[in-house]
PDB file of N, CA, C and O in Angstrom:
ATOM      1  N   MET A   1     121.677 104.308  76.010  1.00  0.00           N
ATOM      2  CA  MET A   1     120.371 103.648  76.160  1.00  0.00           C
ATOM      3  C   MET A   1     120.677 102.334  76.546  1.00  0.00           C
ATOM      4  O   MET A   1     121.485 101.777  75.804  1.00  0.00           O
ATOM      5  N   TYR A   2     120.219 101.615  77.593  1.00  0.00           N
ATOM      6  CA  TYR A   2     120.405 100.106  77.987  1.00  0.00           C
ATOM      7  C   TYR A   2     119.467  99.250  77.220  1.00  0.00           C
ATOM      8  O   TYR A   2     118.366  99.601  76.795  1.00  0.00           O
ATOM      9  N   PRO A   3     120.118  97.895  77.070  1.00  0.00           N
ATOM     10  CA  PRO A   3     119.351  96.984  76.373  1.00  0.00           C
ATOM     11  C   PRO A   3     118.096  96.698  76.999  1.00  0.00           C
ATOM     12  O   PRO A   3     118.065  96.642  78.228  1.00  0.00           O
ATOM     13  N   ILE A   4     116.797  96.462  76.160  1.00  0.00           N
ATOM     14  CA  ILE A   4     115.667  96.375  76.751  1.00  0.00           C
ATOM     15  C   ILE A   4     115.511  94.966  77.390  1.00  0.00           C
ATOM     16  O   ILE A   4     114.760  94.801  78.351  1.00  0.00           O
ATOM     17  N   ASN A   5     116.212  93.982  76.859  1.00  0.00           N
ATOM     18  CA  ASN A   5     116.064  92.618  77.416  1.00  0.00           C
ATOM     19  C   ASN A   5     117.330  92.209  78.266  1.00  0.00           C
ATOM     20  O   ASN A   5     117.987  91.182  78.091  1.00  0.00           O
ATOM     21  N   ASP A   6     117.564  93.189  79.220  1.00  0.00           N
ATOM     22  CA  ASP A   6     118.668  92.785  80.101  1.00  0.00           C
ATOM     23  C   ASP A   6     118.324  91.695  80.949  1.00  0.00           C
ATOM     24  O   ASP A   6     117.260  91.688  81.567  1.00  0.00           O
ATOM     25  N   ARG A   7     119.370  90.538  81.036  1.00  0.00           N
ATOM     26  CA  ARG A   7     118.778  89.311  81.541  1.00  0.00           C
ATOM     27  C   ARG A   7     118.787  89.377  83.056  1.00  0.00           C
ATOM     28  O   ARG A   7     117.908  88.822  83.714  1.00  0.00           O
ATOM     29  N   GLU A   8     119.825  90.084  83.632  1.00  0.00           N
ATOM     30  CA  GLU A   8     119.839  90.241  85.162  1.00  0.00           C
ATOM     31  C   GLU A   8     118.610  90.916  85.696  1.00  0.00           C
ATOM     32  O   GLU A   8     118.032  90.476  86.690  1.00  0.00           O
ATOM     33  N   TYR A   9     118.157  92.111  84.966  1.00  0.00           N
ATOM     34  CA  TYR A   9     117.133  92.765  85.336  1.00  0.00           C
ATOM     35  C   TYR A   9     115.746  92.105  85.318  1.00  0.00           C
ATOM     36  O   TYR A   9     114.852  92.277  86.147  1.00  0.00           O
ATOM     37  N   LEU A  10     115.720  91.340  84.259  1.00  0.00           N
ATOM     38  CA  LEU A  10     114.340  90.336  83.933  1.00  0.00           C
ATOM     39  C   LEU A  10     114.293  89.285  84.897  1.00  0.00           C
ATOM     40  O   LEU A  10     113.256  89.017  85.503  1.00  0.00           O
ATOM     41  N   LYS A  11     115.395  88.664  85.070  1.00  0.00           N
ATOM     42  CA  LYS A  11     115.317  87.624  86.146  1.00  0.00           C
ATOM     43  C   LYS A  11     114.935  88.218  87.464  1.00  0.00           C
ATOM     44  O   LYS A  11     114.003  87.646  88.028  1.00  0.00           O
ATOM     45  N   THR A  12     115.463  89.248  88.070  1.00  0.00           N
ATOM     46  CA  THR A  12     115.056  89.913  89.199  1.00  0.00           C
ATOM     47  C   THR A  12     113.611  90.024  89.132  1.00  0.00           C
ATOM     48  O   THR A  12     112.859  89.481  89.941  1.00  0.00           O
ATOM     49  N   CYS A  13     113.232  90.749  88.136  1.00  0.00           N
ATOM     50  CA  CYS A  13     111.823  91.073  87.965  1.00  0.00           C
ATOM     51  C   CYS A  13     110.880  89.751  87.917  1.00  0.00           C
ATOM     52  O   CYS A  13     109.736  89.795  88.370  1.00  0.00           O
ATOM     53  N   ALA A  14     111.368  88.693  87.401  1.00  0.00           N
ATOM     54  CA  ALA A  14     110.795  87.446  87.455  1.00  0.00           C
ATOM     55  C   ALA A  14     110.544  86.976  88.724  1.00  0.00           C
ATOM     56  O   ALA A  14     109.436  86.525  89.011  1.00  0.00           O
ATOM     57  N   GLU A  15     111.480  87.032  89.543  1.00  0.00           N
ATOM     58  CA  GLU A  15     111.666  86.536  90.975  1.00  0.00           C
ATOM     59  C   GLU A  15     110.619  87.431  91.762  1.00  0.00           C
ATOM     60  O   GLU A  15     109.811  86.893  92.518  1.00  0.00           O
ATOM     61  N   ILE A  16     110.644  88.734  91.582  1.00  0.00           N
ATOM     62  CA  ILE A  16     109.728  89.619  92.141  1.00  0.00           C
ATOM     63  C   ILE A  16     108.180  89.297  92.005  1.00  0.00           C
ATOM     64  O   ILE A  16     107.325  89.362  92.887  1.00  0.00           O
ATOM     65  N   ALA A  17     108.033  88.917  90.619  1.00  0.00           N
ATOM     66  CA  ALA A  17     106.546  88.398  90.318  1.00  0.00           C
ATOM     67  C   ALA A  17     106.175  87.215  90.807  1.00  0.00           C
ATOM     68  O   ALA A  17     104.994  86.886  90.914  1.00  0.00           O
ATOM     69  N   SER A  18     107.152  86.492  91.140  1.00  0.00           N
ATOM     70  CA  SER A  18     106.938  85.098  91.646  1.00  0.00           C
ATOM     71  C   SER A  18     106.639  85.333  93.124  1.00  0.00           C
ATOM     72  O   SER A  18     105.636  84.759  93.549  1.00  0.00           O
ATOM     73  N   GLU A  19     107.365  86.108  94.011  1.00  0.00           N
ATOM     74  CA  GLU A  19     107.380  86.359  95.308  1.00  0.00           C
ATOM     75  C   GLU A  19     105.876  87.041  95.631  1.00  0.00           C
ATOM     76  O   GLU A  19     105.300  86.853  96.702  1.00  0.00           O
ATOM     77  N   LEU A  20     105.375  87.791  94.638  1.00  0.00           N
ATOM     78  CA  LEU A  20     104.113  88.621  94.873  1.00  0.00           C
ATOM     79  C   LEU A  20     102.867  87.974  94.128  1.00  0.00           C
ATOM     80  O   LEU A  20     101.719  88.417  94.111  1.00  0.00           O
ATOM     81  N   SER A  21     103.341  86.853  93.529  1.00  0.00           N
ATOM     82  CA  SER A  21     102.164  86.389  92.556  1.00  0.00           C
ATOM     83  C   SER A  21     101.430  87.224  91.665  1.00  0.00           C
ATOM     84  O   SER A  21     100.205  87.234  91.544  1.00  0.00           O
ATOM     85  N   ILE A  22     102.367  88.017  90.967  1.00  0.00           N
ATOM     86  CA  ILE A  22     101.751  88.865  89.840  1.00  0.00           C
ATOM     87  C   ILE A  22     102.584  88.417  88.736  1.00  0.00           C
ATOM     88  O   ILE A  22     103.502  87.602  88.842  1.00  0.00           O
ATOM     89  N   SER A  23     102.134  89.114  87.459  1.00  0.00           N
ATOM     90  CA  SER A  23     102.611  89.007  86.185  1.00  0.00           C
ATOM     91  C   SER A  23     104.217  89.790  86.015  1.00  0.00           C
ATOM     92  O   SER A  23     104.600  90.699  86.752  1.00  0.00           O
ATOM     93  N   LEU A  24     104.797  89.361  85.191  1.00  0.00           N
ATOM     94  CA  LEU A  24     106.089  89.784  85.163  1.00  0.00           C
ATOM     95  C   LEU A  24     106.072  91.382  84.695  1.00  0.00           C
ATOM     96  O   LEU A  24     106.816  92.217  85.209  1.00  0.00           O
ATOM     97  N   SER A  25     105.209  91.653  83.751  1.00  0.00           N
ATOM     98  CA  SER A  25     104.968  93.053  83.266  1.00  0.00           C
ATOM     99  C   SER A  25     104.550  93.960  84.568  1.00  0.00           C
ATOM    100  O   SER A  25     105.021  95.092  84.681  1.00  0.00           O
ATOM    101  N   SER A  26     103.751  93.485  85.437  1.00  0.00           N
ATOM    102  CA  SER A  26     103.391  94.099  86.794  1.00  0.00           C
ATOM    103  C   SER A  26     104.685  94.503  87.593  1.00  0.00           C
ATOM    104  O   SER A  26     104.886  95.629  88.047  1.00  0.00           O
ATOM    105  N   ALA A  27     105.547  93.409  87.701  1.00  0.00           N
ATOM    106  CA  ALA A  27     106.625  93.418  88.518  1.00  0.00           C
ATOM    107  C   ALA A  27     107.525  94.574  87.911  1.00  0.00           C
ATOM    108  O   ALA A  27     107.957  95.470  88.636  1.00  0.00           O
ATOM    109  N   LYS A  28     107.756  94.524  86.723  1.00  0.00           N
ATOM    110  CA  LYS A  28     108.692  95.649  85.698  1.00  0.00           C
ATOM    111  C   LYS A  28     107.962  96.919  86.218  1.00  0.00           C
ATOM    112  O   LYS A  28     108.586  97.816  86.786  1.00  0.00           O
ATOM    113  N   LYS A  29     106.645  96.969  86.011  1.00  0.00           N
ATOM    114  CA  LYS A  29     106.026  98.476  86.408  1.00  0.00           C
ATOM    115  C   LYS A  29     106.340  98.914  87.658  1.00  0.00           C
ATOM    116  O   LYS A  29     106.794 100.036  87.882  1.00  0.00           O
ATOM    117  N   LYS A  30     106.066  97.874  88.694  1.00  0.00           N
ATOM    118  CA  LYS A  30     106.545  98.414  90.080  1.00  0.00           C
ATOM    119  C   LYS A  30     107.949  98.892  90.199  1.00  0.00           C
ATOM    120  O   LYS A  30     108.239  99.809  90.967  1.00  0.00           O
ATOM    121  N   VAL A  31     108.890  98.242  89.399  1.00  0.00           N
ATOM    122  CA  VAL A  31     110.287  98.500  89.468  1.00  0.00           C
ATOM    123  C   VAL A  31     110.492 100.147  88.764  1.00  0.00           C
ATOM    124  O   VAL A  31     111.248 100.999  89.232  1.00  0.00           O
ATOM    125  N   GLU A  32     109.711 100.300  87.674  1.00  0.00           N
ATOM    126  CA  GLU A  32     109.753 101.562  86.880  1.00  0.00           C
ATOM    127  C   GLU A  32     109.225 102.627  87.582  1.00  0.00           C
ATOM    128  O   GLU A  32     109.712 103.753  87.479  1.00  0.00           O
ATOM    129  N   ILE A  33     108.184 102.357  88.353  1.00  0.00           N
ATOM    130  CA  ILE A  33     107.412 103.330  89.274  1.00  0.00           C
ATOM    131  C   ILE A  33     108.544 103.872  90.378  1.00  0.00           C
ATOM    132  O   ILE A  33     108.834 105.053  90.569  1.00  0.00           O
ATOM    133  N   GLN A  34     109.023 102.885  90.951  1.00  0.00           N
ATOM    134  CA  GLN A  34     110.021 103.329  92.005  1.00  0.00           C
ATOM    135  C   GLN A  34     111.303 103.882  91.446  1.00  0.00           C
ATOM    136  O   GLN A  34     112.107 104.463  92.174  1.00  0.00           O
ATOM    137  N   MET A  35     111.489 103.713  90.220  1.00  0.00           N
ATOM    138  CA  MET A  35     112.578 104.304  89.743  1.00  0.00           C
ATOM    139  C   MET A  35     112.271 105.912  89.494  1.00  0.00           C
ATOM    140  O   MET A  35     113.047 106.822  89.786  1.00  0.00           O
ATOM    141  N   SER A  36     111.208 106.030  89.001  1.00  0.00           N
ATOM    142  CA  SER A  36     110.637 107.279  88.638  1.00  0.00           C
ATOM    143  C   SER A  36     110.591 108.233  89.999  1.00  0.00           C
ATOM    144  O   SER A  36     110.904 109.424  89.995  1.00  0.00           O
ATOM    145  N   ARG A  37     110.236 107.646  90.917  1.00  0.00           N
ATOM    146  CA  ARG A  37     110.208 108.315  92.320  1.00  0.00           C
ATOM    147  C   ARG A  37     111.393 108.813  92.799  1.00  0.00           C
ATOM    148  O   ARG A  37     111.482 109.886  93.396  1.00  0.00           O
ATOM    149  N   GLN A  38     112.608 107.831  92.479  1.00  0.00           N
ATOM    150  CA  GLN A  38     113.965 108.099  92.903  1.00  0.00           C
ATOM    151  C   GLN A  38     114.577 108.893  91.912  1.00  0.00           C
ATOM    152  O   GLN A  38     115.647 109.386  92.269  1.00  0.00           O
ATOM    153  N   ALA A  39     114.197 109.160  90.752  1.00  0.00           N
ATOM    154  CA  ALA A  39     114.649 110.057  89.714  1.00  0.00           C
ATOM    155  C   ALA A  39     116.047 109.296  89.177  1.00  0.00           C
ATOM    156  O   ALA A  39     117.066 109.926  88.892  1.00  0.00           O
ATOM    157  N   SER A  40     115.928 107.876  89.089  1.00  0.00           N
ATOM    158  CA  SER A  40     117.131 106.906  88.555  1.00  0.00           C
ATOM    159  C   SER A  40     116.951 106.851  87.078  1.00  0.00           C
ATOM    160  O   SER A  40     115.839 106.836  86.551  1.00  0.00           O
ATOM    161  N   LYS A  41     118.051 106.820  86.442  1.00  0.00           N
ATOM    162  CA  LYS A  41     117.996 106.506  84.975  1.00  0.00           C
ATOM    163  C   LYS A  41     118.933 105.403  84.374  1.00  0.00           C
ATOM    164  O   LYS A  41     118.635 104.904  83.288  1.00  0.00           O
ATOM    165  N   THR A  42     119.971 105.040  84.997  1.00  0.00           N
ATOM    166  CA  THR A  42     120.820 104.191  84.427  1.00  0.00           C
ATOM    167  C   THR A  42     120.230 102.834  84.607  1.00  0.00           C
ATOM    168  O   THR A  42     119.202 102.708  85.271  1.00  0.00           O
ATOM    169  N   ILE A  43     120.804 101.837  84.068  1.00  0.00           N
ATOM    170  CA  ILE A  43     120.374 100.311  84.080  1.00  0.00           C
ATOM    171  C   ILE A  43     120.855  99.699  85.428  1.00  0.00           C
ATOM    172  O   ILE A  43     120.256  98.833  86.066  1.00  0.00           O
ATOM    173  N   GLU A  44     122.257 100.403  85.817  1.00  0.00           N
ATOM    174  CA  GLU A  44     122.718  99.838  87.080  1.00  0.00           C
ATOM    175  C   GLU A  44     121.741 100.300  88.409  1.00  0.00           C
ATOM    176  O   GLU A  44     121.592  99.571  89.390  1.00  0.00           O
ATOM    177  N   GLU A  45     121.197 101.448  88.281  1.00  0.00           N
ATOM    178  CA  GLU A  45     120.285 101.922  89.308  1.00  0.00           C
ATOM    179  C   GLU A  45     119.003 101.192  89.221  1.00  0.00           C
ATOM    180  O   GLU A  45     118.309 100.978  90.215  1.00  0.00           O
ATOM    181  N   LYS A  46     118.647 100.757  87.854  1.00  0.00           N
ATOM    182  CA  LYS A  46     117.419 100.037  87.892  1.00  0.00           C
ATOM    183  C   LYS A  46     117.549  98.754  88.410  1.00  0.00           C
ATOM    184  O   LYS A  46     116.599  98.269  89.024  1.00  0.00           O
ATOM    185  N   ARG A  47     118.690  98.065  88.240  1.00  0.00           N
ATOM    186  CA  ARG A  47     118.809  96.788  88.615  1.00  0.00           C
ATOM    187  C   ARG A  47     119.056  96.691  90.168  1.00  0.00           C
ATOM    188  O   ARG A  47     118.643  95.733  90.821  1.00  0.00           O
ATOM    189  N   LYS A  48     119.788  97.790  90.744  1.00  0.00           N
ATOM    190  CA  LYS A  48     119.756  97.911  92.215  1.00  0.00           C
ATOM    191  C   LYS A  48     118.220  98.030  92.979  1.00  0.00           C
ATOM    192  O   LYS A  48     118.032  97.466  94.057  1.00  0.00           O
ATOM    193  N   ILE A  49     117.248  98.750  92.367  1.00  0.00           N
ATOM    194  CA  ILE A  49     116.083  99.180  92.714  1.00  0.00           C
ATOM    195  C   ILE A  49     115.388  97.743  92.573  1.00  0.00           C
ATOM    196  O   ILE A  49     114.826  97.271  93.561  1.00  0.00           O
ATOM    197  N   ALA A  50     115.412  97.136  91.530  1.00  0.00           N
ATOM    198  CA  ALA A  50     114.752  95.662  91.507  1.00  0.00           C
ATOM    199  C   ALA A  50     115.298  94.861  92.574  1.00  0.00           C
ATOM    200  O   ALA A  50     114.530  94.301  93.357  1.00  0.00           O
ATOM    201  N   GLN A  51     116.667  94.740  92.693  1.00  0.00           N
ATOM    202  CA  GLN A  51     117.111  93.913  93.796  1.00  0.00           C
ATOM    203  C   GLN A  51     116.668  94.265  95.296  1.00  0.00           C
ATOM    204  O   GLN A  51     116.503  93.374  96.129  1.00  0.00           O
ATOM    205  N   ASP A  52     116.496  95.556  95.570  1.00  0.00           N
ATOM    206  CA  ASP A  52     116.051  96.133  96.643  1.00  0.00           C
ATOM    207  C   ASP A  52     114.579  95.683  96.999  1.00  0.00           C
ATOM    208  O   ASP A  52     114.209  95.356  98.126  1.00  0.00           O
ATOM    209  N   ILE A  53     113.939  95.712  96.067  1.00  0.00           N
ATOM    210  CA  ILE A  53     112.220  95.360  95.936  1.00  0.00           C
ATOM    211  C   ILE A  53     112.300  93.927  96.183  1.00  0.00           C
ATOM    212  O   ILE A  53     111.477  93.515  97.000  1.00  0.00           O
ATOM    213  N   LEU A  54     113.138  93.014  95.645  1.00  0.00           N
ATOM    214  CA  LEU A  54     113.063  91.648  95.828  1.00  0.00           C
ATOM    215  C   LEU A  54     113.476  91.338  97.147  1.00  0.00           C
ATOM    216  O   LEU A  54     112.824  90.506  97.778  1.00  0.00           O
ATOM    217  N   VAL A  55     114.504  91.909  97.677  1.00  0.00           N
ATOM    218  CA  VAL A  55     115.105  91.577  99.191  1.00  0.00           C
ATOM    219  C   VAL A  55     113.675  92.008 100.015  1.00  0.00           C
ATOM    220  O   VAL A  55     113.180  91.190 100.790  1.00  0.00           O
ATOM    221  N   LEU A  56     113.105  93.203  99.826  1.00  0.00           N
ATOM    222  CA  LEU A  56     112.101  93.520 100.638  1.00  0.00           C
ATOM    223  C   LEU A  56     110.813  92.348 100.583  1.00  0.00           C
ATOM    224  O   LEU A  56     110.110  92.044 101.546  1.00  0.00           O
ATOM    225  N   CYS A  57     110.732  91.899  99.471  1.00  0.00           N
ATOM    226  CA  CYS A  57     109.651  91.027  99.136  1.00  0.00           C
ATOM    227  C   CYS A  57     109.939  89.610  99.972  1.00  0.00           C
ATOM    228  O   CYS A  57     109.161  89.022 100.723  1.00  0.00           O
ATOM    229  N   LYS A  58     111.029  89.321  99.678  1.00  0.00           N
ATOM    230  CA  LYS A  58     111.515  88.014 100.652  1.00  0.00           C
ATOM    231  C   LYS A  58     111.450  88.265 101.928  1.00  0.00           C
ATOM    232  O   LYS A  58     110.933  87.372 102.599  1.00  0.00           O
ATOM    233  N   LYS A  59     111.853  89.305 102.543  1.00  0.00           N
ATOM    234  CA  LYS A  59     111.797  89.596 103.904  1.00  0.00           C
ATOM    235  C   LYS A  59     110.429  89.756 104.462  1.00  0.00           C
ATOM    236  O   LYS A  59     110.093  89.292 105.551  1.00  0.00           O
ATOM    237  N   GLU A  60     109.685  90.408 103.697  1.00  0.00           N
ATOM    238  CA  GLU A  60     108.278  90.426 104.278  1.00  0.00           C
ATOM    239  C   GLU A  60     107.479  89.158 104.217  1.00  0.00           C
ATOM    240  O   GLU A  60     106.731  88.811 105.131  1.00  0.00           O
ATOM    241  N   ASN A  61     107.653  88.504 103.154  1.00  0.00           N
ATOM    242  CA  ASN A  61     107.070  87.028 102.999  1.00  0.00           C
ATOM    243  C   ASN A  61     107.606  86.104 104.029  1.00  0.00           C
ATOM    244  O   ASN A  61     106.803  85.319 104.534  1.00  0.00           O
ATOM    245  N   SER A  62     109.000  86.078 104.464  1.00  0.00           N
ATOM    246  CA  SER A  62     109.257  85.352 105.365  1.00  0.00           C
ATOM    247  C   SER A  62     108.764  85.644 106.644  1.00  0.00           C
ATOM    248  O   SER A  62     108.700  84.716 107.450  1.00  0.00           O
ATOM    249  N   LYS A  63     108.346  86.956 107.031  1.00  0.00           N
ATOM    250  CA  LYS A  63     107.650  87.320 108.167  1.00  0.00           C
ATOM    251  C   LYS A  63     106.303  87.027 108.320  1.00  0.00           C
ATOM    252  O   LYS A  63     105.706  87.140 109.391  1.00  0.00           O
ATOM    253  N   GLY A  64     105.685  86.563 107.022  1.00  0.00           N
ATOM    254  CA  GLY A  64     104.187  86.323 106.912  1.00  0.00           C
ATOM    255  C   GLY A  64     103.237  87.430 106.483  1.00  0.00           C
ATOM    256  O   GLY A  64     102.019  87.257 106.479  1.00  0.00           O
ATOM    257  N   TYR A  65     103.863  88.660 106.093  1.00  0.00           N
ATOM    258  CA  TYR A  65     103.142  89.875 105.757  1.00  0.00           C
ATOM    259  C   TYR A  65     102.866  89.803 104.227  1.00  0.00           C
ATOM    260  O   TYR A  65     103.680  89.277 103.468  1.00  0.00           O
ATOM    261  N   ALA A  66     101.927  90.239 103.879  1.00  0.00           N
ATOM    262  CA  ALA A  66     101.412  90.315 102.442  1.00  0.00           C
ATOM    263  C   ALA A  66     101.958  91.199 101.736  1.00  0.00           C
ATOM    264  O   ALA A  66     101.324  92.245 101.595  1.00  0.00           O
ATOM    265  N   THR A  67     103.152  91.084 101.141  1.00  0.00           N
ATOM    266  CA  THR A  67     104.065  92.083 100.342  1.00  0.00           C
ATOM    267  C   THR A  67     103.117  92.920  99.288  1.00  0.00           C
ATOM    268  O   THR A  67     103.217  94.134  99.110  1.00  0.00           O
ATOM    269  N   ALA A  68     102.222  92.093  98.649  1.00  0.00           N
ATOM    270  CA  ALA A  68     101.358  92.678  97.518  1.00  0.00           C
ATOM    271  C   ALA A  68     100.758  93.919  98.097  1.00  0.00           C
ATOM    272  O   ALA A  68     100.723  94.946  97.419  1.00  0.00           O
ATOM    273  N   GLN A  69     100.289  93.883  99.299  1.00  0.00           N
ATOM    274  CA  GLN A  69      99.418  95.140  99.803  1.00  0.00           C
ATOM    275  C   GLN A  69     100.651  96.328 100.073  1.00  0.00           C
ATOM    276  O   GLN A  69     100.364  97.519  99.955  1.00  0.00           O
ATOM    277  N   LEU A  70     101.830  95.959 100.387  1.00  0.00           N
ATOM    278  CA  LEU A  70     102.880  97.125 100.627  1.00  0.00           C
ATOM    279  C   LEU A  70     103.078  97.979  99.228  1.00  0.00           C
ATOM    280  O   LEU A  70     103.250  99.191  99.096  1.00  0.00           O
ATOM    281  N   PHE A  71     102.988  96.843  98.132  1.00  0.00           N
ATOM    282  CA  PHE A  71     103.339  97.628  96.801  1.00  0.00           C
ATOM    283  C   PHE A  71     101.920  98.230  95.946  1.00  0.00           C
ATOM    284  O   PHE A  71     101.975  98.887  94.906  1.00  0.00           O
ATOM    285  N   ASP A  72     100.886  97.897  96.539  1.00  0.00           N
ATOM    286  CA  ASP A  72      99.804  98.526  95.796  1.00  0.00           C
ATOM    287  C   ASP A  72      99.792 100.004  95.631  1.00  0.00           C
ATOM    288  O   ASP A  72      99.344 100.544  94.620  1.00  0.00           O
ATOM    289  N   GLU A  73     100.356 100.728  96.769  1.00  0.00           N
ATOM    290  CA  GLU A  73     100.747 102.142  96.674  1.00  0.00           C
ATOM    291  C   GLU A  73     101.604 102.508  95.375  1.00  0.00           C
ATOM    292  O   GLU A  73     101.479 103.579  94.781  1.00  0.00           O
ATOM    293  N   LEU A  74     102.421 101.570  95.034  1.00  0.00           N
ATOM    294  CA  LEU A  74     103.354 101.982  93.855  1.00  0.00           C
ATOM    295  C   LEU A  74     102.715 102.045  92.637  1.00  0.00           C
ATOM    296  O   LEU A  74     103.206 102.682  91.705  1.00  0.00           O
ATOM    297  N   MET A  75     101.391 101.292  92.522  1.00  0.00           N
ATOM    298  CA  MET A  75     100.592 101.397  91.151  1.00  0.00           C
ATOM    299  C   MET A  75      99.911 102.781  91.251  1.00  0.00           C
ATOM    300  O   MET A  75      99.529 103.303  90.204  1.00  0.00           O
ATOM    301  N   GLU A  76      99.758 103.319  92.250  1.00  0.00           N
ATOM    302  CA  GLU A  76      99.058 104.516  92.150  1.00  0.00           C
ATOM    303  C   GLU A  76      99.897 105.699  91.293  1.00  0.00           C
ATOM    304  O   GLU A  76     101.118 105.839  91.371  1.00  0.00           O
ATOM    305  N   SER A  77      99.112 106.425  90.559  1.00  0.00           N
ATOM    306  CA  SER A  77      99.872 107.367  89.777  1.00  0.00           C
ATOM    307  C   SER A  77     100.351 108.583  90.587  1.00  0.00           C
ATOM    308  O   SER A  77      99.779 108.933  91.619  1.00  0.00           O
ATOM    309  N   LEU A  78     101.427 109.216  90.078  1.00  0.00           N
ATOM    310  CA  LEU A  78     102.120 110.353  90.683  1.00  0.00           C
ATOM    311  C   LEU A  78     101.236 111.507  90.634  1.00  0.00           C
ATOM    312  O   LEU A  78     100.462 111.669  89.692  1.00  0.00           O
ATOM    313  N   ASN A  79     101.321 112.318  91.615  1.00  0.00           N
ATOM    314  CA  ASN A  79     100.502 113.616  91.589  1.00  0.00           C
ATOM    315  C   ASN A  79     100.434 114.354  90.166  1.00  0.00           C
ATOM    316  O   ASN A  79      99.354 114.711  89.696  1.00  0.00           O
ATOM    317  N   ASN A  80     101.599 114.551  89.542  1.00  0.00           N
ATOM    318  CA  ASN A  80     101.526 115.517  88.460  1.00  0.00           C
ATOM    319  C   ASN A  80     101.577 114.617  87.105  1.00  0.00           C
ATOM    320  O   ASN A  80     101.789 115.190  86.036  1.00  0.00           O
ATOM    321  N   GLU A  81     101.398 113.323  87.142  1.00  0.00           N
ATOM    322  CA  GLU A  81     101.323 112.389  86.092  1.00  0.00           C
ATOM    323  C   GLU A  81      99.985 111.655  85.965  1.00  0.00           C
ATOM    324  O   GLU A  81     100.017 110.506  85.526  1.00  0.00           O
ATOM    325  N   ASP A  82      98.814 112.202  86.304  1.00  0.00           N
ATOM    326  CA  ASP A  82      97.544 111.632  86.612  1.00  0.00           C
ATOM    327  C   ASP A  82      96.992 111.118  84.996  1.00  0.00           C
ATOM    328  O   ASP A  82      96.379 110.075  84.769  1.00  0.00           O
ATOM    329  N   ASN A  83      97.308 111.930  84.205  1.00  0.00           N
ATOM    330  CA  ASN A  83      96.674 111.644  82.739  1.00  0.00           C
ATOM    331  C   ASN A  83      97.767 111.417  81.716  1.00  0.00           C
ATOM    332  O   ASN A  83      97.592 111.612  80.513  1.00  0.00           O
ATOM    333  N   PHE A  84      98.930 110.985  82.263  1.00  0.00           N
ATOM    334  CA  PHE A  84     100.076 110.437  81.328  1.00  0.00           C
ATOM    335  C   PHE A  84      99.795 109.346  80.674  1.00  0.00           C
ATOM    336  O   PHE A  84      99.319 108.474  81.401  1.00  0.00           O
ATOM    337  N   LEU A  85      99.912 109.054  79.541  1.00  0.00           N
ATOM    338  CA  LEU A  85      99.724 107.952  78.649  1.00  0.00           C
ATOM    339  C   LEU A  85     101.049 107.688  78.078  1.00  0.00           C
ATOM    340  O   LEU A  85     101.735 108.637  77.697  1.00  0.00           O
ATOM    341  N   VAL A  86     101.499 106.388  77.979  1.00  0.00           N
ATOM    342  CA  VAL A  86     102.703 106.042  77.295  1.00  0.00           C
ATOM    343  C   VAL A  86     102.236 105.145  75.739  1.00  0.00           C
ATOM    344  O   VAL A  86     101.793 103.997  75.772  1.00  0.00           O
ATOM    345  N   GLU A  87     102.403 105.783  74.693  1.00  0.00           N
ATOM    346  CA  GLU A  87     102.039 104.882  73.525  1.00  0.00           C
ATOM    347  C   GLU A  87     103.203 104.218  73.108  1.00  0.00           C
ATOM    348  O   GLU A  87     104.372 104.604  73.125  1.00  0.00           O
ATOM    349  N   ASP A  88     102.592 102.918  72.645  1.00  0.00           N
ATOM    350  CA  ASP A  88     103.446 101.798  72.043  1.00  0.00           C
ATOM    351  C   ASP A  88     104.231 102.131  70.827  1.00  0.00           C
ATOM    352  O   ASP A  88     104.937 101.275  70.295  1.00  0.00           O
TER     353      ASP A  88
END
């Protein structure tokens, strides 16, 4: 199991949050949803996905596109997990 407070991952998520003008927890959720779509499990894959999302955000923002609109679809539930809840 990877550490919950991985600095590199949290820094990348913070940059995503800044680019999209969203909270850190929302940025982390976007990465986790993308991870589940790609069936990734390791922390290295999680860092890579977060970095890829950050690069996409920066690229789209430099072109003047609203990246937030591109990622709204990531917040939709997956087909087979509509009623899935995570307990704290």
